[in-house]
C-alpha positions as CSV (number, residue, x, y, z in Angstrom):
1,X,-0.4,-7.3,-8.7
2,X,-1.0,-9.4,-5.6
3,X,-3.8,-12.1,-5.8
4,X,-6.6,-11.4,-3.4
5,X,-6.4,-15.1,-2.3
6,X,-2.7,-14.8,-1.4
7,X,-2.0,-16.2,2.1
8,X,-0.4,-13.0,3.3
9,X,-3.4,-10.9,2.2
10,X,-5.6,-13.3,4.1
11,X,-3.6,-12.7,7.2
12,X,-4.0,-8.9,6.8
13,X,-7.7,-9.4,6.2
14,X,-8.1,-11.6,9.3
15,X,-6.1,-9.2,11.5
16,X,-8.2,-6.2,10.4
17,X,-11.4,-8.1,10.9
18,X,-10.4,-9.3,14.4
19,X,-9.5,-5.8,15.3
20,X,-13.0,-4.6,14.1
21,X,-11.3,-2.2,11.7
22,X,-13.6,-0.6,9.2
23,X,-11.3,2.1,7.9
24,X,-7.7,1.2,7.0
25,X,-4.8,3.4,6.1
26,X,-2.1,1.8,3.9
27,X,1.2,3.7,3.9
28,X,5.0,3.2,3.3
29,X,8.3,5.0,3.7
30,X,9.0,5.6,0.0
31,X,7.1,5.6,-3.3
32,X,7.1,2.2,-5.0
33,X,7.1,0.1,-1.8
34,X,3.9,-1.7,-2.7
35,X,1.1,0.3,-1.0
36,X,-1.2,0.2,-4.0
37,X,-0.7,-3.5,-4.6
38,X,-1.7,-4.2,-1.0
39,X,-4.6,-1.8,-1.2
40,X,-6.1,-3.4,-4.4
41,X,-5.6,-7.0,-3.1
42,X,-7.2,-6.2,0.2
43,X,-10.1,-4.4,-1.5
44,X,-10.7,-7.5,-3.6
45,X,-10.6,-9.7,-0.5
46,X,-13.2,-7.5,1.2
47,X,-15.4,-7.7,-1.9
48,X,-15.1,-11.5,-2.0
49,X,-16.3,-11.5,1.6
50,X,-19.4,-9.6,0.4
51,X,-18.3,-6.3,2.0
52,X,-19.1,-3.0,0.2
53,X,-15.6,-1.4,-0.1
54,X,-14.5,2.1,-1.0
55,X,-10.9,2.9,-2.1
56,X,-9.8,6.5,-1.3
57,X,-6.7,7.5,-3.3
58,X,-5.1,10.2,-1.2
59,X,-1.6,9.6,-2.7
60,X,-1.0,13.0,-4.3
61,X,2.7,12.1,-4.8
62,X,2.0,9.4,-7.3
63,X,-1.7,8.6,-7.9
64,X,-2.3,5.1,-8.9
65,X,-6.0,5.5,-9.9
66,X,-7.9,7.6,-12.3
67,X,-11.6,8.2,-12.6
68,X,-13.2,5.9,-15.2
69,X,-15.2,8.0,-17.6
70,X,-15.0,11.2,-15.6
71,X,-12.4,14.0,-16.0
72,X,-10.1,14.2,-13.0
73,X,-10.3,17.9,-13.0
74,X,-14.1,18.0,-12.8
75,X,-15.7,18.6,-9.5
76,X,-17.8,15.8,-7.9
77,X,-21.3,16.2,-6.9
78,X,-22.2,15.7,-3.2
79,X,-23.7,12.3,-3.9
80,X,-20.5,11.2,-5.8
81,X,-18.3,12.6,-3.0
82,X,-20.3,10.5,-0.4
83,X,-20.9,7.4,-2.4
84,X,-17.8,7.2,-4.6
85,X,-17.3,6.8,-8.3
86,X,-15.8,4.1,-10.6
87,X,-12.0,4.1,-10.4
88,X,-9.5,2.4,-12.7
89,X,-6.1,1.2,-11.6
90,X,-3.8,2.8,-14.2
91,X,-1.5,-0.3,-14.7
92,X,-3.8,-3.3,-14.2
93,X,-7.0,-1.5,-15.4
94,X,-9.0,-3.1,-12.5
95,X,-12.1,-1.2,-11.6
96,X,-13.1,-0.3,-8.0
97,X,-15.5,2.0,-6.3
98,X,-13.6,4.9,-4.9
99,X,-12.6,8.5,-4.8
100,X,-9.9,10.1,-6.7
101,X,-7.2,12.4,-5.4
102,X,-8.5,16.0,-4.9
103,X,-6.9,18.4,-7.4
104,X,-8.2,21.8,-6.1
105,X,-6.1,23.4,-3.5
106,X,-9.1,24.2,-1.3
107,X,-10.1,20.5,-1.3
108,X,-6.6,19.5,-0.4
109,X,-6.6,21.8,2.6
110,X,-9.7,20.2,4.0
111,X,-8.2,16.7,3.5
112,X,-5.1,17.9,5.4
113,X,-7.2,18.8,8.4
114,X,-7.5,15.8,10.8
115,X,-10.9,16.7,12.2
116,X,-12.4,17.3,8.7
117,X,-10.9,14.1,7.3
118,X,-12.3,12.1,10.3
119,X,-15.7,13.6,9.5
120,X,-15.3,12.5,5.9
121,X,-14.4,9.0,6.9
122,X,-17.4,8.8,9.2
123,X,-19.7,10.0,6.3
124,X,-18.2,7.4,3.9
125,X,-18.8,4.6,6.5
126,X,-22.5,5.4,6.3
127,X,-22.5,4.1,2.7
128,X,-19.7,1.5,2.8
129,X,-18.7,-1.5,5.0
130,X,-15.0,-1.0,4.6
131,X,-12.7,1.9,3.5
132,X,-9.1,1.6,2.4
133,X,-7.0,4.8,2.1
134,X,-4.0,4.7,-0.2
135,X,-1.6,7.5,1.0
136,X,1.5,9.4,-0.1
137,X,4.8,8.1,1.3
138,X,5.6,9.1,4.8
139,X,9.1,10.3,4.0
140,X,8.4,12.1,0.7
141,X,6.7,15.3,1.8
142,X,5.9,18.3,-0.4
143,X,3.5,21.1,-0.2
144,X,0.7,19.3,-2.2
145,X,0.8,16.1,-0.2
146,X,-1.8,15.0,2.2
147,X,0.4,13.8,5.1
148,X,0.0,10.0,5.6
149,X,-0.1,10.5,9.5
150,X,-3.1,12.7,9.1
151,X,-4.9,10.0,7.1
152,X,-3.7,7.4,9.7
153,X,-5.2,9.4,12.5
154,X,-8.6,9.5,10.7
155,X,-8.7,5.7,10.2
156,X,-9.2,2.9,12.7
157,X,-5.9,1.3,11.9
158,X,-2.8,1.7,9.8
159,X,-0.6,-0.8,7.9
160,X,3.0,0.1,7.1
161,X,4.4,-1.5,4.0
162,X,8.2,-2.0,4.0
163,X,10.2,-2.9,0.9
164,X,12.8,-5.5,1.6
165,X,16.2,-4.8,0.3
166,X,15.4,-1.1,-0.2
167,X,14.1,0.4,3.0
168,X,16.8,1.2,5.4
169,X,16.6,0.8,9.2
170,X,16.9,4.6,9.6
171,X,14.0,5.2,7.2
172,X,11.9,2.6,9.0
173,X,12.7,4.1,12.4
174,X,11.8,7.6,11.2
175,X,8.5,6.4,9.6
176,X,7.6,4.5,12.8
177,X,8.3,7.6,14.8
178,X,5.9,9.6,12.6
179,X,3.2,7.1,13.3
180,X,3.7,7.2,17.0
181,X,0.7,9.1,18.2
182,X,-2.2,8.4,20.5
183,X,-4.7,8.8,17.7
184,X,-2.9,6.4,15.3
185,X,-3.3,2.6,15.8
186,X,-0.7,0.6,14.0
187,X,-2.2,-2.8,13.0
188,X,1.1,-4.2,11.7
189,X,3.7,-4.0,8.9
190,X,4.0,-5.8,5.6
191,X,7.4,-6.9,4.3
192,X,7.5,-6.7,0.6
193,X,10.1,-9.1,-0.7
194,X,9.5,-8.6,-4.4
195,X,12.9,-6.9,-5.0
196,X,14.9,-8.8,-2.3
197,X,17.1,-11.5,-3.7
198,X,16.8,-15.1,-2.3
199,X,19.6,-16.7,-0.4
200,X,20.4,-18.8,-3.4
201,X,20.6,-15.8,-5.7
202,X,23.0,-14.1,-3.2
203,X,25.2,-17.2,-3.2
204,X,25.3,-17.3,-7.0
205,X,26.3,-13.7,-7.1
206,X,29.2,-14.4,-4.8
207,X,30.2,-17.5,-6.8
208,X,30.3,-15.5,-10.0
209,X,32.9,-13.3,-8.4
210,X,35.3,-16.2,-8.1
211,X,36.6,-15.8,-11.6
212,X,39.6,-18.1,-10.8
213,X,37.1,-21.0,-11.0
214,X,36.4,-22.4,-14.4
215,X,33.1,-21.1,-15.9
216,X,31.7,-24.6,-16.3
217,X,32.2,-25.3,-12.5
218,X,30.5,-22.1,-11.7
219,X,27.5,-22.9,-13.9
220,X,27.1,-26.3,-12.3
221,X,27.2,-24.8,-8.8
222,X,24.7,-22.2,-9.9
223,X,22.3,-24.7,-11.2
224,X,22.5,-26.8,-8.0
225,X,22.0,-23.8,-5.7
226,X,19.1,-22.4,-7.6
227,X,17.3,-25.8,-7.5
228,X,17.7,-26.1,-3.8
229,X,14.4,-25.3,-2.1
230,X,16.0,-24.4,1.2
231,X,17.9,-21.6,-0.5
232,X,14.8,-20.2,-2.3
233,X,13.9,-18.0,0.7
234,X,14.8,-14.4,0.9
235,X,18.3,-13.5,2.3
């Protein structure tokens, strides 16, 4: 999980506030790129600022939240739909006020409609200061997904999370093209370097390929490289 006080989260928070964004859509090219981590960290940052925040989990591909103390299959009352319920992040067990992914096909259809979803966001903003929507991946589409671009069009701004060392330039170009619409405002992109090796690690990997060098020499070089602060940055 990303700490809410992380400097990069602070930059996202400031960018959103300076853009007067009340409803944010967080999306990515593929599943596992870090959308939920950014969502929870930013939600925490909003809460630390004293802003009443609602997380809307619209990721039908791989939902990261579940209702705390309420059956996911149960239908919500009108008040719960408007004001949210208590959500629990499945991995960290953090609790947030939010809405779970709809399970009924009729509800999914309404969420896929840009006009209806925009009306829902407007209704939620009557009860909350900030809204963050966690979406399905842009490039992983199936019949049960709520398209990320539809969610993006209903929000004030969109943030695209990119996984360093995993997302290809072709995938990024396609995702950016899908977000190219007059109704979608891209606030910026977040480069997730969690899985990307540092320059020092890349050098060590290459050194270990030189099997003609004595193992003791390679180990000494490896230790010096990994201790070098200049080589601790991502390649």
